[in-house]
GUMIDO-360767 format. One line per 2 residues: number of its first residue (from 1); for each residue y, x, z of N, C-alpha, C. Coordinates in steps of 0.2 Angstrom, whole numbers, padded with zeros to 4 digits. Example, Ala and Ser with C-alpha at 12.3 -4.5 7.8 and 13.67 -1.06 7.14 Angstrom:
1) -0028/0066/0039/-0022/0062/0039/-0016/0066/0039 | -0011/0064/0035/-0005/0068/0036/0000/0064/0039 $
***
This chain:
1) 0139/-0058/0071/0132/-0061/0076/0126/-0059/0072 | 0122/-0056/0076/0115/-0055/0075/0111/-0061/0072 $
3) 0108/-0061/0068/0104/-0067/0066/0096/-0067/0068 | 0095/-0072/0071/0087/-0073/0074/0083/-0076/0069 $
5) 0078/-0074/0067/0072/-0077/0064/0068/-0080/0066 | 0062/-0082/0063/0055/-0084/0066/0052/-0080/0070 $
7) 0050/-0075/0068/0046/-0068/0071/0050/-0066/0077 | 0055/-0066/0077/0060/-0063/0084/0059/-0068/0090 $
9) 0059/-0074/0085/0058/-0080/0091/0050/-0079/0094 | 0047/-0078/0091/0041/-0078/0092/0038/-0073/0097 $
11) 0040/-0067/0096/0041/-0061/0099/0043/-0062/0107 | 0049/-0064/0107/0052/-0066/0113/0049/-0071/0116 $
13) 0045/-0077/0114/0042/-0082/0118/0035/-0077/0121 | 0031/-0074/0117/0025/-0071/0118/0028/-0065/0124 $
15) 0032/-0062/0123/0035/-0057/0128/0037/-0060/0136 | 0039/-0067/0135/0040/-0069/0140/0036/-0072/0144 $
17) 0029/-0073/0141/0023/-0076/0142/0019/-0071/0146 | 0021/-0065/0142/0017/-0057/0147/0020/-0056/0152 $
19) 0027/-0058/0152/0030/-0055/0160/0028/-0061/0165 | 0026/-0066/0164/0024/-0072/0168/0018/-0071/0170 $
21) 0014/-0068/0165/0007/-0068/0168/0007/-0061/0172 | 0010/-0055/0170/0011/-0052/0174/0014/-0051/0181 $
23) 0017/-0057/0182/0020/-0059/0189/0015/-0060/0194 | 0012/-0067/0191/0006/-0070/0194/0001/-0065/0195 $
25) -0001/-0061/0191/-0007/-0057/0192/-0005/-0051/0198 | 0000/-0050/0198/0002/-0044/0203/0002/-0049/0211 $
27) 0003/-0055/0209/0003/-0060/0217/-0003/-0061/0218 | -0008/-0061/0214/-0015/-0062/0214/-0018/-0057/0219 $
29) -0016/-0050/0215/-0019/-0044/0216/-0015/-0039/0221 | -0011/-0042/0226/-0005/-0040/0228/-0008/-0034/0232 $
31) -0014/-0034/0235/-0017/-0030/0240/-0021/-0025/0237 | -0023/-0024/0230/-0025/-0019/0227/-0022/-0017/0221 $
33) -0017/-0013/0221/-0012/-0010/0217/-0015/-0007/0209 | -0021/-0003/0213/-0025/0000/0207/-0027/-0006/0201 $
35) -0031/-0011/0203/-0032/-0016/0199/-0028/-0019/0197 | -0023/-0022/0201/-0017/-0024/0197/-0014/-0022/0193 $
37) -0013/-0014/0193/-0011/-0009/0186/-0016/-0010/0182 | -0022/-0009/0183/-0027/-0010/0176/-0026/-0016/0172 $
39) -0025/-0021/0176/-0024/-0029/0174/-0018/-0028/0169 | -0012/-0028/0172/-0006/-0025/0169/-0007/-0022/0163 $
41) -0011/-0016/0162/-0011/-0011/0157/-0015/-0015/0152 | -0020/-0019/0153/-0024/-0024/0147/-0019/-0027/0145 $
43) -0016/-0031/0150/-0012/-0036/0146/-0008/-0033/0140 | -0004/-0027/0143/0001/-0024/0137/-0004/-0021/0131 $
45) -0011/-0021/0132/-0014/-0019/0127/-0014/-0023/0121 | -0017/-0030/0124/-0019/-0037/0122/-0011/-0038/0117 $
47) -0005/-0036/0121/0001/-0040/0118/0003/-0034/0112 | 0002/-0028/0112/0004/-0024/0108/-0001/-0025/0100 $
49) -0008/-0027/0101/-0013/-0027/0097/-0011/-0032/0093 | -0009/-0039/0097/-0006/-0046/0094/-0001/-0044/0090 $
51) 0004/-0040/0093/0010/-0040/0090/0010/-0036/0082 | 0005/-0030/0082/0006/-0027/0075/0000/-0030/0072 $
53) -0004/-0033/0075/-0009/-0037/0070/-0004/-0043/0068 | -0001/-0047/0070/0000/-0054/0067/0009/-0053/0067 $
55) 0013/-0050/0072/0020/-0052/0071/0025/-0044/0066 | 0020/-0039/0065/0023/-0035/0063/0025/-0036/0054 $
57) 0031/-0036/0051/0034/-0036/0044/0027/-0034/0040 | 0026/-0028/0041/0020/-0024/0037/0014/-0028/0036 $
59) 0012/-0030/0042/0005/-0034/0042/0007/-0040/0037 | 0012/-0045/0037/0014/-0050/0033/0015/-0048/0026 $
61) 0018/-0042/0026/0020/-0040/0018/0013/-0039/0016 | 0009/-0035/0018/0001/-0035/0014/-0002/-0040/0014 $
63) -0002/-0045/0019/-0006/-0051/0018/-0002/-0054/0010 | 0005/-0056/0011/0008/-0058/0005/0007/-0056/-0001 $
65) 0007/-0049/-0002/0005/-0045/-0008/-0001/-0048/-0009 | -0007/-0048/-0006/-0013/-0048/-0007/-0013/-0056/-0011 $
67) -0011/-0061/-0007/-0010/-0069/-0009/-0007/-0068/-0016 | -0002/-0064/-0017/0001/-0065/-0023/-0005/-0062/-0028 $
69) -0007/-0057/-0028/-0011/-0054/-0033/-0016/-0059/-0034 | -0019/-0063/-0029/-0025/-0067/-0032/-0022/-0074/-0034 $
71) -0018/-0075/-0034/-0014/-0080/-0038/-0013/-0078/-0045 | -0011/-0069/-0045/-0010/-0069/-0053/-0017/-0066/-0058 $
73) -0022/-0066/-0051/-0028/-0064/-0055/-0034/-0070/-0060 | -0027/-0072/-0064/-0030/-0076/-0069/-0033/-0073/-0077 $
75) -0037/-0074/-0079/-0040/-0072/-0086/-0043/-0076/-0091 | -0043/-0073/-0096/-0043/-0076/-0103/-0052/-0076/-0105 $
77) -0057/-0081/-0104/-0064/-0079/-0108/-0066/-0075/-0103 | -0064/-0071/-0098/-0070/-0065/-0093/-0067/-0060/-0095 $
79) -0061/-0060/-0099/-0061/-0051/-0104/-0054/-0049/-0101 | -0049/-0051/-0105/-0042/-0049/-0106/-0037/-0054/-0098 $
81) -0036/-0049/-0094/-0032/-0052/-0089/-0023/-0053/-0091 | -0021/-0058/-0089/-0013/-0058/-0091/-0010/-0053/-0086 $
83) -0004/-0050/-0089/0000/-0046/-0086/-0004/-0040/-0084 | -0009/-0038/-0088/-0010/-0031/-0084/-0008/-0025/-0087 $
85) -0001/-0025/-0088/0002/-0019/-0090/0004/-0013/-0085 | 0003/-0007/-0086/0005/-0004/-0082/0002/-0003/-0075 $
87) -0003/-0002/-0077/-0010/-0003/-0070/-0008/-0008/-0063 | -0005/-0013/-0068/-0005/-0020/-0061/-0011/-0022/-0059 $
89) -0012/-0021/-0052/-0019/-0024/-0049/-0021/-0030/-0050 | -0021/-0033/-0055/-0023/-0041/-0057/-0031/-0041/-0059 $
91) -0035/-0035/-0057/-0042/-0036/-0059/-0045/-0030/-0056 | -0052/-0031/-0054/-0056/-0026/-0050/-0058/-0019/-0054 $
93) -0057/-0015/-0052/-0059/-0009/-0056/-0065/-0007/-0055 | -0071/-0009/-0056/-0076/-0008/-0055/-0082/-0010/-0061 $
95) -0086/-0006/-0064/-0089/0001/-0060/-0082/0005/-0062 | -0082/0011/-0059/-0077/0016/-0061/-0079/0020/-0066 $
97) -0076/0022/-0071/-0077/0027/-0077/-0078/0034/-0073 | -0083/0039/-0073/-0083/0045/-0072/-0078/0049/-0075 $
99) -0074/0048/-0080/-0067/0052/-0084/-0062/0051/-0082 | -0062/0046/-0076/-0054/0045/-0073/-0056/0049/-0067 $
101) -0052/0055/-0068/-0051/0062/-0063/-0048/0059/-0057 | -0043/0055/-0057/-0040/0054/-0050/-0040/0048/-0047 $
103) -0041/0048/-0040/-0039/0042/-0035/-0034/0039/-0033 | -0033/0032/-0034/-0027/0029/-0027/-0029/0031/-0021 $
105) -0021/0034/-0020/-0020/0038/-0014/-0018/0043/-0014 | -0021/0046/-0019/-0020/0055/-0021/-0013/0056/-0021 $
107) -0009/0060/-0019/-0003/0063/-0020/-0003/0069/-0025 | 0002/0067/-0031/0001/0071/-0037/0008/0073/-0039 $
109) 0009/0078/-0042/0013/0082/-0045/0015/0080/-0052 | 0020/0079/-0056/0020/0078/-0063/0021/0088/-0066 $
111) 0017/0089/-0070/0017/0097/-0072/0023/0099/-0076 | 0027/0095/-0079/0033/0097/-0083/0038/0094/-0080 $
113) 0039/0088/-0077/0046/0087/-0073/0046/0088/-0068 | 0041/0090/-0064/0041/0093/-0058/0042/0087/-0050 $
115) 0043/0080/-0052/0042/0075/-0048/0036/0075/-0045 | 0035/0071/-0037/0029/0070/-0033/0028/0063/-0032 $
117) 0023/0061/-0031/0023/0053/-0029/0016/0053/-0027 | 0013/0046/-0028/0005/0044/-0024/0004/0040/-0030 $
119) -0002/0039/-0031/-0004/0036/-0037/-0005/0029/-0032 | -0005/0023/-0036/-0006/0016/-0032/-0010/0011/-0039 $
121) -0013/0015/-0041/-0017/0012/-0048/-0017/0016/-0055 | -0023/0013/-0057/-0025/0017/-0064/-0026/0013/-0071 $
123) -0027/0014/-0075/-0030/0011/-0081/-0033/0015/-0084 | -0041/0014/-0088/-0045/0019/-0092/-0041/0021/-0099 $
125) -0036/0018/-0100/-0032/0020/-0106/-0024/0017/-0105 | -0019/0019/-0109/-0013/0016/-0109/-0014/0008/-0109 $
127) -0011/0004/-0104/-0009/-0003/-0106/-0001/-0005/-0105 | 0001/-0005/-0110/0007/-0007/-0109/0011/-0009/-0117 $
129) 0016/-0014/-0116/0017/-0015/-0123/0018/-0012/-0129 | 0018/-0014/-0135/0016/-0009/-0140/0023/-0005/-0142 $
131) 0029/-0008/-0140/0036/-0004/-0142/0036/0002/-0136 | 0036/0000/-0130/0034/0005/-0126/0030/0010/-0126 $
133) 0025/0010/-0130/0019/0015/-0131/0023/0018/-0137 | 0024/0016/-0143/0027/0019/-0148/0035/0024/-0147 $
135) 0038/0021/-0141/0044/0026/-0139/0041/0031/-0135 | 0037/0031/-0131/0033/0035/-0125/0030/0039/-0130 $
137) 0025/0039/-0135/0020/0042/-0138/0022/0043/-0146 | 0026/0050/-0147/0026/0051/-0154/0020/0052/-0160 $
139) 0020/0051/-0165/0014/0052/-0169/0009/0059/-0166 | 0011/0063/-0166/0009/0068/-0163/0006/0069/-0155 $
141) 0006/0064/-0153/0005/0062/-0145/-0001/0055/-0145 | -0002/0052/-0151/-0005/0046/-0151/-0012/0047/-0147 $
143) -0014/0052/-0147/-0021/0054/-0143/-0020/0051/-0136 | -0014/0053/-0133/-0014/0052/-0125/-0014/0045/-0124 $
145) -0014/0040/-0129/-0013/0033/-0127/-0021/0031/-0126 | -0025/0035/-0128/-0034/0035/-0125/-0035/0037/-0118 $
147) -0031/0040/-0116/-0032/0044/-0109/-0031/0041/-0104 | -0034/0041/-0098/-0032/0037/-0092/-0025/0038/-0090 $
149) -0022/0033/-0088/-0015/0033/-0084/-0016/0029/-0078 | -0010/0034/-0077/-0010/0031/-0068/-0001/0029/-0067 $
151) -0002/0024/-0061/0005/0022/-0059/0006/0025/-0053 | 0012/0026/-0052/0014/0031/-0047/0021/0031/-0044 $
153) 0020/0030/-0036/0027/0028/-0032/0029/0037/-0033 | 0035/0036/-0035/0038/0042/-0035/0042/0044/-0029 $
155) 0042/0049/-0025/0044/0052/-0018/0052/0052/-0020 | 0056/0048/-0018/0065/0047/-0017/0067/0054/-0016 $
157) 0062/0059/-0013/0066/0066/-0011/0068/0070/-0018 | 0063/0066/-0024/0064/0070/-0030/0071/0069/-0035 $
159) 0076/0064/-0032/0081/0063/-0035/0081/0061/-0043 | 0077/0058/-0046/0077/0059/-0053/0078/0052/-0056 $
161) 0080/0047/-0052/0081/0040/-0053/0076/0037/-0057 | 0070/0037/-0052/0065/0035/-0054/0060/0032/-0048 $
163) 0060/0026/-0047/0055/0023/-0042/0047/0024/-0043 | 0046/0021/-0049/0039/0022/-0051/0038/0024/-0058 $
165) 0032/0026/-0059/0032/0031/-0066/0023/0028/-0068 | 0023/0029/-0075/0016/0026/-0077/0014/0034/-0081 $
167) 0009/0037/-0080/0008/0042/-0083/0002/0045/-0086 | 0002/0049/-0091/-0006/0051/-0093/-0009/0056/-0088 $
169) -0016/0057/-0088/-0018/0061/-0085/-0017/0068/-0085 | -0017/0071/-0091/-0015/0075/-0092/-0009/0080/-0090 $
171) -0005/0075/-0087/0002/0078/-0084/0003/0078/-0078 | -0003/0078/-0075/-0004/0077/-0067/-0008/0081/-0065 $
173) -0006/0084/-0058/-0009/0088/-0054/-0010/0086/-0046 | -0016/0086/-0042/-0014/0086/-0036/-0012/0090/-0031 $
175) -0009/0087/-0026/-0005/0093/-0021/-0010/0089/-0014 | -0008/0094/-0009/-0012/0093/-0003/-0006/0094/0002 $
177) -0007/0089/0008/-0001/0091/0014/0004/0088/0013 | 0007/0085/0008/0015/0082/0006/0014/0075/0007 $
179) 0018/0072/0011/0018/0065/0013/0025/0062/0007 | 0024/0057/0005/0028/0053/0000/0034/0048/0005 $
181) 0039/0049/0003/0044/0044/0005/0046/0038/0000 | 0044/0034/0000/0045/0027/-0004/0046/0020/0001 $
183) 0051/0017/-0001/0051/0010/0004/0046/0005/0003 | 0042/0006/-0003/0035/0002/-0004/0029/0003/-0002 $
185) 0029/0012/0002/0022/0013/0003/0018/0010/0007 | 0023/0005/0014/0017/0003/0017/0015/-0003/0013 $
187) 0017/-0005/0008/0013/-0010/0006/0006/-0009/0004 | 0005/-0003/0001/-0001/0000/-0003/-0005/0002/0002 $
189) -0002/0006/0008/-0006/0010/0011/-0003/0010/0019 | -0008/0010/0021/-0009/0011/0031/-0009/0018/0034 $
191) -0010/0024/0030/-0010/0028/0033/-0011/0035/0028 | -0008/0040/0031/-0010/0047/0027/-0015/0053/0031 $
193) -0020/0055/0028/-0024/0059/0032/-0024/0066/0031 | -0018/0068/0027/-0017/0074/0024/-0019/0077/0017 $
195) -0025/0072/0016/-0027/0074/0009/-0025/0067/0006 | -0024/0062/0006/-0024/0055/0003/-0021/0051/0008 $
197) -0019/0046/0004/-0016/0040/0008/-0021/0034/0008 | -0023/0031/0014/-0027/0026/0016/-0025/0019/0012 $
199) -0030/0016/0008/-0028/0010/0007/-0028/0004/0012 | -0022/-0001/0010/-0025/-0008/0014/-0031/-0010/0010 $
201) -0034/-0015/0015/-0040/-0019/0012/-0038/-0023/0006 | -0033/-0026/0004/-0032/-0029/-0004/-0033/-0025/-0007 $
203) -0028/-0018/-0008/-0030/-0014/-0013/-0037/-0010/-0014 | -0040/-0009/-0007/-0048/-0006/-0009/-0052/-0010/-0011 $
205) -0050/-0018/-0012/-0055/-0023/-0017/-0054/-0022/-0023 | -0047/-0020/-0024/-0046/-0019/-0033/-0048/-0012/-0035 $
207) -0049/-0007/-0029/-0053/-0001/-0034/-0058/0002/-0028 | -0063/-0002/-0026/-0067/0000/-0022/-0072/0006/-0022 $
209) -0070/0009/-0026/-0074/0015/-0029/-0069/0021/-0026 | -0062/0020/-0026/-0059/0026/-0025/-0058/0028/-0019 $
***
């Protein structure tokens, strides 16, 4: 038996109301089919705008994500933010350092491992638990810890067993015309323009200069 949730009930109610309004308008403007048709089209447009703005799961997901991030945006004496590992979006990245080469929304490819993905965040240097950093960067690669690091949504077509990655700048290169497939993509971005993904407003607030 299908599960009926609150969103489905709300959509059904609005849809019934729209049909009722359509019937009334068709009665009022029975003599002018052109005007009636224009009003009906306008009603459908209002409904579609309302549905995608307030009833869409993606819209609610974006809103809830933003609220969660606001709750997590706590800091200690104005400097160190809690749980700020792996480019977590817990603090606004402004001003943007000139040496950070890539922007949020850029599609990238790993130079050696070959997987592709989209950048969802960056740190000016590696921010991760010390044990993770020691394992990731042996003594001969310690210099990489001080380079910009990027959080990546890894496209599922790569079949490498990774959903996300945290990678130093020197291991990445930008690619164009490639769309990423990832279940969390709509949480961060609204569209793809062929060159980069367009951030949702909540993410743009975190990275205002990207």
